[in-house]
C-alpha positions as CSV (number, residue, x, y, z in Angstrom):
1,M,16.0,6.0,12.6
2,E,14.6,2.4,13.2
3,A,16.0,-0.6,11.6
4,V,14.7,-1.1,8.3
5,S,12.8,-4.3,7.6
6,E,12.1,-5.4,4.0
7,P,9.2,-8.0,4.0
8,R,9.5,-8.5,0.2
9,E,11.6,-7.2,-2.7
10,G,10.1,-4.0,-3.8
11,Y,8.7,-3.1,-0.4
12,V,10.7,-1.4,2.4
13,S,9.6,-0.5,5.8
14,I,10.4,3.1,6.8
15,G,8.9,3.9,10.2
16,L,6.2,2.8,12.9
17,L,2.6,4.3,12.3
18,A,0.6,2.5,15.1
19,R,0.6,-0.4,17.5
20,G,-2.4,-2.5,18.8
21,G,-2.7,-5.3,21.2
22,M,-2.0,-8.0,18.5
23,G,-0.1,-6.3,15.6
24,E,1.8,-3.0,14.5
25,V,1.4,-1.0,11.4
26,R,4.4,0.7,9.8
27,L,4.9,3.0,6.9
28,G,6.1,1.3,3.9
29,L,7.3,2.3,0.4
30,R,6.7,0.4,-2.9
31,Q,9.3,1.3,-5.4
32,A,10.0,0.0,-9.0
33,G,12.2,2.3,-11.0
34,A,10.6,5.7,-11.1
35,F,7.3,4.4,-9.7
36,R,6.6,5.1,-5.8
37,R,3.7,4.5,-3.6
38,L,3.2,4.7,0.1
39,V,1.7,1.6,1.6
40,A,0.9,0.4,5.2
41,I,2.7,-2.7,6.3
42,K,1.1,-4.8,9.1
43,R,2.9,-7.3,11.1
44,L,2.4,-9.2,14.4
45,R,4.0,-7.9,17.4
46,T,7.3,-9.5,18.2
47,E,5.9,-11.2,21.3
48,H,3.1,-13.0,19.3
49,R,4.9,-14.1,16.3
50,S,5.8,-17.5,17.8
51,D,2.2,-18.1,18.9
52,E,0.5,-20.3,16.5
53,S,-3.1,-19.1,17.3
54,F,-2.1,-15.5,16.6
55,R,-0.3,-16.5,13.3
56,R,-3.4,-18.3,12.3
57,M,-5.6,-15.3,12.9
58,F,-3.3,-13.0,11.2
59,V,-3.1,-15.2,8.1
60,D,-6.8,-15.5,8.0
61,E,-7.1,-11.7,8.2
62,G,-4.9,-11.3,5.1
63,R,-7.0,-14.2,3.3
64,L,-10.3,-12.7,3.9
65,A,-9.5,-9.1,3.6
66,G,-7.6,-9.7,0.4
67,L,-10.9,-10.8,-1.3
68,V,-12.7,-7.5,-0.6
69,R,-12.5,-4.8,-3.4
70,H,-14.5,-1.9,-2.5
71,P,-13.7,1.9,-1.9
72,N,-15.1,1.7,1.5
73,V,-13.0,-1.1,2.7
74,V,-9.3,-0.8,3.3
75,S,-7.6,-3.1,0.7
76,V,-5.0,-5.7,1.4
77,L,-2.6,-5.5,-1.5
78,D,-0.2,-8.2,-0.9
79,V,0.4,-10.9,1.7
80,G,3.5,-12.9,2.5
81,E,5.8,-14.3,5.1
82,D,9.6,-13.7,5.8
83,E,12.2,-14.5,8.6
84,E,10.2,-11.9,10.9
85,G,6.9,-13.7,10.3
86,P,3.7,-13.1,8.2
87,F,2.9,-9.6,7.1
88,L,0.1,-7.8,5.1
89,V,0.6,-4.9,2.7
90,M,-2.3,-2.6,2.6
91,D,-3.5,0.8,1.5
92,F,-1.9,3.8,3.2
93,V,-4.9,6.0,4.2
94,E,-4.2,9.6,5.2
95,G,-6.8,10.4,7.6
96,V,-8.1,9.8,11.3
97,T,-10.0,7.1,12.9
98,A,-13.8,7.9,13.9
99,H,-12.6,7.3,17.4
100,Q,-10.2,10.0,17.2
101,V,-12.7,12.5,15.7
102,L,-15.4,11.7,18.4
103,K,-12.8,11.8,21.2
104,R,-11.6,15.5,19.8
105,L,-15.1,16.8,19.4
106,S,-16.1,15.6,22.9
107,A,-13.2,17.3,24.6
108,E,-14.3,20.4,22.8
109,G,-17.9,20.1,23.6
110,E,-18.9,19.7,20.0
111,R,-20.7,17.0,17.8
112,L,-20.5,16.1,14.2
113,P,-23.0,17.8,11.8
114,L,-26.0,15.5,11.4
115,Q,-25.3,15.3,7.7
116,V,-21.6,14.4,8.1
117,A,-22.3,11.7,10.6
118,A,-25.0,10.4,8.3
119,R,-22.6,10.4,5.4
120,V,-19.9,8.6,7.4
121,A,-22.5,6.0,8.4
122,H,-23.8,5.4,4.9
123,Q,-20.4,4.9,3.5
124,V,-19.5,2.5,6.5
125,A,-22.7,0.6,5.7
126,L,-21.7,0.3,1.9
127,G,-18.4,-1.2,3.0
128,L,-20.2,-3.7,5.4
129,T,-22.5,-4.7,2.5
130,A,-19.4,-5.5,0.5
131,V,-17.9,-7.6,3.5
132,H,-21.3,-9.3,3.9
133,E,-22.0,-10.2,0.4
134,L,-18.3,-11.2,-0.3
135,C,-17.9,-14.4,-2.6
136,T,-15.1,-16.7,-3.3
137,T,-13.4,-16.5,-6.8
138,E,-15.9,-19.3,-7.8
139,G,-18.8,-17.2,-7.0
140,E,-19.7,-19.0,-3.7
141,A,-21.0,-16.7,-0.7
142,L,-18.7,-16.7,2.1
143,G,-21.2,-15.3,4.9
144,L,-18.4,-13.0,6.2
145,I,-18.8,-11.4,9.6
146,H,-16.4,-8.6,10.6
147,R,-17.1,-9.0,14.3
148,D,-15.3,-5.9,15.2
149,V,-17.3,-2.8,13.9
150,S,-16.2,0.1,16.1
151,P,-15.1,3.7,15.7
152,Q,-11.5,2.4,16.2
153,N,-11.8,0.5,12.9
154,V,-13.4,3.2,10.7
155,L,-10.9,5.4,9.0
156,L,-12.0,8.7,7.9
157,G,-9.6,9.8,5.0
158,F,-8.8,13.5,4.2
159,D,-10.1,12.4,0.7
160,G,-13.5,12.4,2.1
161,V,-14.0,8.6,2.1
162,A,-14.8,6.5,5.1
163,R,-13.2,3.0,5.2
164,V,-13.9,-0.2,7.3
165,A,-10.7,-1.6,8.5
166,D,-9.1,-4.5,10.4
167,F,-10.4,-8.1,9.8
168,G,-8.3,-9.5,12.4
169,I,-11.1,-11.5,14.0
170,A,-13.5,-11.7,11.0
171,K,-15.2,-15.2,10.6
172,T,-17.2,-16.8,7.9
173,Q,-20.8,-17.6,8.9
174,G,-21.1,-21.1,10.2
175,S,-17.4,-21.5,11.2
176,D,-16.5,-21.9,14.9
177,A,-17.1,-18.3,16.3
178,T,-14.7,-18.4,19.1
179,T,-13.2,-20.5,21.8
180,T,-15.4,-21.4,24.8
181,G,-15.1,-18.7,27.4
182,V,-13.1,-16.3,25.1
183,L,-14.7,-13.1,23.9
184,K,-13.0,-11.5,20.9
185,G,-13.6,-7.7,20.1
186,K,-14.4,-4.7,22.0
187,I,-17.1,-5.3,24.9
188,G,-18.9,-2.0,24.2
189,Y,-19.7,-2.9,20.6
190,M,-20.5,-6.5,21.0
191,S,-24.0,-7.7,20.3
192,P,-26.1,-9.4,23.1
193,E,-25.6,-12.9,21.4
194,Q,-21.9,-12.6,21.4
195,L,-21.9,-11.9,25.0
196,R,-24.0,-14.9,25.6
197,F,-21.3,-17.0,23.7
198,E,-23.9,-17.6,20.8
199,R,-22.8,-18.0,17.4
200,P,-22.7,-14.6,15.8
201,T,-24.4,-13.8,12.4
202,Q,-24.2,-10.8,10.1
203,Q,-27.1,-9.2,12.3
204,S,-24.5,-9.1,15.0
205,D,-22.4,-6.8,12.9
206,L,-25.5,-4.7,12.3
207,F,-25.9,-4.3,16.3
208,S,-22.3,-3.1,16.5
209,F,-23.0,-0.8,13.5
210,G,-26.0,0.7,15.5
211,V,-23.7,1.4,18.4
212,L,-21.3,3.2,16.0
213,L,-24.3,5.2,14.3
214,F,-25.6,6.2,17.8
215,E,-22.1,7.5,18.9
216,L,-21.5,9.4,15.6
217,L,-24.9,11.2,16.1
218,A,-25.0,11.6,19.8
219,G,-21.4,12.3,20.3
220,R,-21.0,10.2,23.5
221,R,-20.4,6.6,24.3
222,L,-23.4,4.3,24.4
223,Y,-22.3,1.4,26.4
224,H,-19.6,2.7,28.7
225,G,-19.8,1.5,32.5
226,P,-17.2,1.8,35.1
227,D,-16.0,-1.8,34.3
228,L,-16.3,-4.3,31.4
229,R,-19.0,-6.2,33.6
230,E,-21.1,-3.2,33.7
231,S,-20.9,-2.4,29.9
232,A,-21.8,-6.1,29.2
233,Q,-24.9,-5.7,31.5
234,Q,-26.1,-2.9,29.8
235,I,-25.9,-4.3,26.4
236,L,-27.8,-7.5,27.7
237,S,-30.7,-5.7,29.6
238,A,-30.9,-1.9,29.2
239,P,-33.5,-0.9,26.6
240,A,-32.5,0.5,23.2
241,P,-32.0,4.1,23.6
242,D,-34.0,7.0,22.0
243,L,-31.7,8.9,19.8
244,G,-34.3,11.8,19.7
245,G,-33.4,12.6,23.3
246,D,-29.7,13.3,22.4
247,R,-30.2,14.6,18.8
248,E,-33.4,16.8,18.5
249,D,-32.5,17.6,14.9
250,A,-32.4,13.9,13.8
251,P,-35.3,13.1,11.4
252,P,-37.8,10.4,12.6
253,Q,-36.7,7.8,10.1
254,L,-33.1,8.1,11.4
255,V,-34.3,7.6,15.0
256,E,-36.3,4.6,14.0
257,L,-33.3,3.0,12.2
258,V,-31.0,3.5,15.3
259,F,-33.7,1.9,17.5
260,E,-34.0,-1.2,15.1
261,L,-30.3,-1.8,14.7
262,L,-30.0,-1.9,18.7
263,A,-32.7,-4.4,19.3
264,K,-31.8,-7.2,21.7
265,D,-33.3,-9.9,19.3
266,P,-31.3,-10.1,16.0
267,S,-34.7,-11.1,13.9
268,H,-35.7,-7.5,14.9
269,R,-33.0,-5.8,13.3
270,P,-32.8,-4.8,9.6
271,A,-32.7,-7.8,7.3
272,S,-29.2,-6.8,5.8
273,A,-26.5,-4.2,5.5
274,R,-27.9,-3.4,1.9
275,E,-31.3,-2.4,3.4
276,V,-29.4,-0.1,6.0
277,V,-27.7,1.6,2.9
278,A,-30.9,2.2,1.3
279,R,-32.6,3.8,4.5
280,L,-29.4,6.0,5.2
281,G,-29.5,7.1,1.6
282,D,-33.1,8.3,1.9
283,V,-32.1,10.2,5.1
284,L,-29.1,11.8,3.2
285,E,-31.3,12.8,0.4
286,E,-33.5,14.7,2.8
287,L,-30.8,16.4,4.6
288,V,-29.1,17.7,1.3
289,G,-32.5,18.9,0.2
290,L,-32.9,20.9,3.4
291,E,-29.4,22.2,4.1
292,G,-27.2,21.8,0.9
293,R,-24.5,19.3,0.5
294,L,-21.9,19.0,3.2
295,E,-18.9,16.6,2.2
296,L,-16.8,14.8,4.9
297,G,-13.6,15.7,3.1
298,E,-14.4,19.4,3.3
299,Y,-15.5,19.0,7.0
300,L,-12.1,17.3,8.0
301,A,-10.2,20.0,6.0
302,T,-11.6,22.6,8.0
303,H,-11.9,21.1,11.3
304,F,-8.8,18.5,11.3
305,E,-6.3,20.5,9.3
306,D,-3.6,20.3,11.9
307,E,-3.8,16.6,12.1
308,A,-3.6,16.3,8.2
309,V,-0.6,18.6,8.2
310,T,1.1,16.5,11.0
311,L,0.4,13.3,9.4
312,R,1.8,14.3,6.0
313,E,4.9,16.0,7.5
314,R,5.5,12.8,9.6
315,S,5.3,10.5,6.5
316,A,7.4,12.9,4.4
317,S,10.1,12.9,7.2
318,L,10.2,9.4,7.3
319,V,10.8,9.1,3.5
320,R,13.4,11.7,3.6
321,A,15.3,10.0,6.5
322,W,15.2,6.7,4.7
323,E,16.5,8.4,1.3
324,E,19.3,10.0,3.4
325,S,20.2,6.6,4.8
326,R,20.5,5.3,1.3
327,T,22.6,8.1,0.0
328,E,25.1,7.6,3.0
329,A,25.3,3.8,2.5
330,P,27.8,2.8,-0.4
331,P,26.1,1.5,-3.4
332,P,26.5,-2.3,-3.8
333,A,29.1,-3.6,-6.1
334,Q,27.9,-4.7,-9.5
335,P,29.0,-8.2,-10.6
336,P,31.3,-7.8,-13.5
337,T,29.5,-10.7,-15.4
338,T,25.8,-9.3,-15.3
339,R,26.0,-6.9,-18.2
340,R,27.4,-6.7,-21.7
341,W,28.0,-3.5,-23.7
342,V,25.9,-3.0,-26.8
343,A,27.5,-2.2,-30.2
344,A,26.1,1.3,-30.3
345,G,27.5,2.1,-26.9
346,I,31.0,0.9,-28.0
347,L,30.8,2.7,-31.4
348,A,29.9,6.1,-29.7
349,G,31.7,5.5,-26.5
350,A,34.3,8.3,-27.1
351,A,31.8,10.8,-28.1
352,L,29.7,10.1,-25.1
353,A,32.3,9.7,-22.5
354,S,32.1,13.4,-21.7
355,V,28.5,12.9,-20.2
356,G,29.2,9.4,-18.7
357,V,26.4,7.7,-20.6
358,Y,26.7,3.7,-21.0
359,F,24.5,1.2,-22.8
360,A,24.3,-2.2,-21.2
361,W,22.9,-5.4,-22.7
362,P,22.0,-7.8,-20.0
363,T,23.3,-11.2,-20.5
364,H,20.6,-12.9,-18.5
365,S,17.6,-11.9,-16.2
366,A,19.1,-10.5,-12.9
367,P,17.0,-10.7,-9.8
368,A,14.8,-7.6,-9.1
369,L,16.5,-5.2,-6.7
370,A,14.9,-4.5,-3.2
371,A,13.7,-0.9,-3.0
372,S,16.6,-0.3,-0.3
373,D,19.3,-1.5,-2.7
374,A,18.1,0.2,-5.9
375,P,20.6,3.0,-6.9
376,P,19.0,6.3,-7.0
377,A,18.2,7.7,-10.5
378,T,20.5,10.5,-11.9
379,S,20.1,12.9,-14.8
380,T,22.6,10.8,-16.8
381,A,21.1,7.4,-16.4
382,I,19.4,6.1,-19.3
383,E,17.5,3.2,-17.9
384,S,15.6,2.5,-21.1
385,A,18.8,1.6,-23.0
386,A,19.1,-1.6,-21.1
387,S,15.6,-2.9,-22.0
388,E,14.8,-5.0,-25.1
389,A,12.5,-2.3,-26.4
390,D,15.3,0.2,-27.0
391,H,17.4,-2.4,-28.9
392,R,15.3,-3.1,-31.9
393,D,16.7,-2.6,-35.5
394,A,14.9,0.4,-37.1
395,A,14.2,-1.5,-40.3
396,T,13.1,-5.0,-39.1
397,G,11.9,-4.1,-35.6
398,Q,13.6,-7.3,-34.2
399,P,15.9,-7.1,-31.2
400,D,19.6,-6.3,-32.2
401,P,21.8,-9.3,-31.1
402,P,24.4,-8.7,-28.4
403,P,28.0,-8.4,-29.4
404,T,29.9,-11.6,-29.8
405,D,32.3,-12.3,-26.9
406,T,35.0,-14.8,-27.6
407,S,37.2,-14.1,-24.7
408,G,34.8,-15.0,-21.9
409,E,35.4,-11.4,-20.5
410,H,33.0,-8.5,-20.6
411,A,34.9,-5.4,-21.9
412,S,33.6,-2.0,-22.6
413,A,34.8,1.1,-24.6
414,T,35.9,2.6,-21.3
415,D,37.5,-0.7,-19.9
416,P,40.9,0.4,-18.4
417,R,42.5,-2.8,-20.0
418,A,42.1,-1.2,-23.4
419,D,44.6,1.6,-22.4
420,V,47.3,-0.7,-21.1
421,A,50.3,-0.6,-23.1
422,P,51.5,-3.9,-24.6
423,T,54.3,-5.5,-22.8
424,A,57.8,-6.1,-24.4
425,E,57.2,-9.8,-25.2
426,A,53.8,-8.7,-26.9
427,E,55.7,-6.0,-29.0
428,E,58.4,-8.6,-30.0
429,S,55.7,-11.1,-31.1
430,Q,53.8,-8.4,-33.4
431,P,55.3,-7.6,-36.9
432,A,56.4,-4.0,-37.5
433,P,53.8,-1.6,-38.9
434,T,55.6,-1.0,-42.3
435,T,52.9,-2.2,-44.9
436,R,50.4,0.2,-46.5
437,R,47.6,-1.8,-44.7
438,T,49.1,-1.2,-41.5
439,R,49.5,2.5,-41.8
440,A,45.9,2.9,-43.1
441,R,44.7,1.0,-39.9
442,A,46.8,3.2,-37.7
443,R,45.2,6.3,-39.4
444,R,41.7,4.9,-39.0
445,R,42.5,4.6,-35.2
446,A,43.6,8.2,-34.9
447,R,40.1,9.3,-36.3
448,P,37.5,10.4,-33.8
449,A,35.2,7.7,-32.7
450,E,32.2,9.8,-33.8
451,E,33.5,9.8,-37.4
452,A,34.4,6.2,-37.4
453,A,30.8,5.2,-36.7
454,S,28.4,4.9,-39.6
455,P,25.8,7.6,-39.8
456,R,23.0,5.0,-38.8
457,E,25.1,4.0,-35.8
458,R,25.7,7.7,-34.7
459,F,22.0,8.6,-35.1
460,R,21.1,5.3,-33.2
461,A,23.1,6.3,-30.2
462,I,21.6,9.8,-30.1
463,D,18.2,8.2,-30.2
464,L,18.9,6.1,-27.4
465,I,20.0,9.0,-25.3
466,R,16.8,10.8,-26.1
467,G,14.6,7.7,-25.2
468,E,13.7,7.4,-29.0
469,R,14.1,4.6,-31.6
């Protein structure tokens, strides 16, 4: 198992999922008490962590993607930096990329059903609309441009949702688009204006979306020459393709939309991603009326079941391996001065000793445990007993005061010091138990602790065990 890296308390990295040119994505786990959630943790690759330009791009990605909240965009849940550099915590999506789907279908000589391809494109257009219309927290439009719309950056979840991912080279409209002489993105999906090193606009994203839409429908690469120069030349000079030649079942309005999206002149493309959403919605409505509704999730469950099972087994095995590593490791020592025993626990200590339940009152706020350090829950652990809500007086509703400690030590009903016999010097310093009062005290000590506690105290201890008050 790979070394565990904890980017922040509460998150733990448990296994590599994917590695790209700039970064890597690892499966992570968010744990807080009984709460668990799988996440994806993205970091820069080791060789890029000291490069200031890569770090700046990575931080910009988190800043911009973290503002987008839409079901068709992969959400960034948290950002931060530790000794290994900056990191992003994102939604973990169980699914496959559009690139993987198209590659598999092409190898098998098949294509996506027309309605499924249109449905994927419609959801991607919805996500792209959210990106383009993103505003700051003050309501100011950012004019965000994704700049890398491609099949590799479209995740098709087994839940039937398509999501736009990867804002690694996203820019706000009007900012410096790129360094002179440097192209950022995938050549086969760049707009003509990007290849001419002109300032890109949101219409540039629409051209890239048009390439994606054509490939989803036709089942083949559009601009794919023997080398990058050839691919770029096709984008710059080849006429926009006729989708009808590759997809005879495509309705005319869909063929026209693809033709407009792939126009060389940005002004000839649709005015906005929102317009594309509306036009694809009309196409979908027509297709559903002709052939019934075909959902993306149902299609993936039928044709990519093996990939779904493999992914779930891999993530489950990573979690199991991490849990086993925690079980084998010795639990961290608990500082003796961080907890104080509550009065109810002391009074009922002897009666509850057989089940090993203890009640602790925290003397101060301790730092939150990291997920890898948190002790595993057991059937005898009563976590709620340590919270303030479980230490309220039944009559007043106010928190019970912690027991007074005049010795500066923290002792419990099970403290071994309580069972140590007094030394000879201590016995000589104590008066002999000859009085009636001393004999009565001795009889009370001999009574079971359960009888010595008052009825209210006994019922309170039982309620705490049950999680009641």
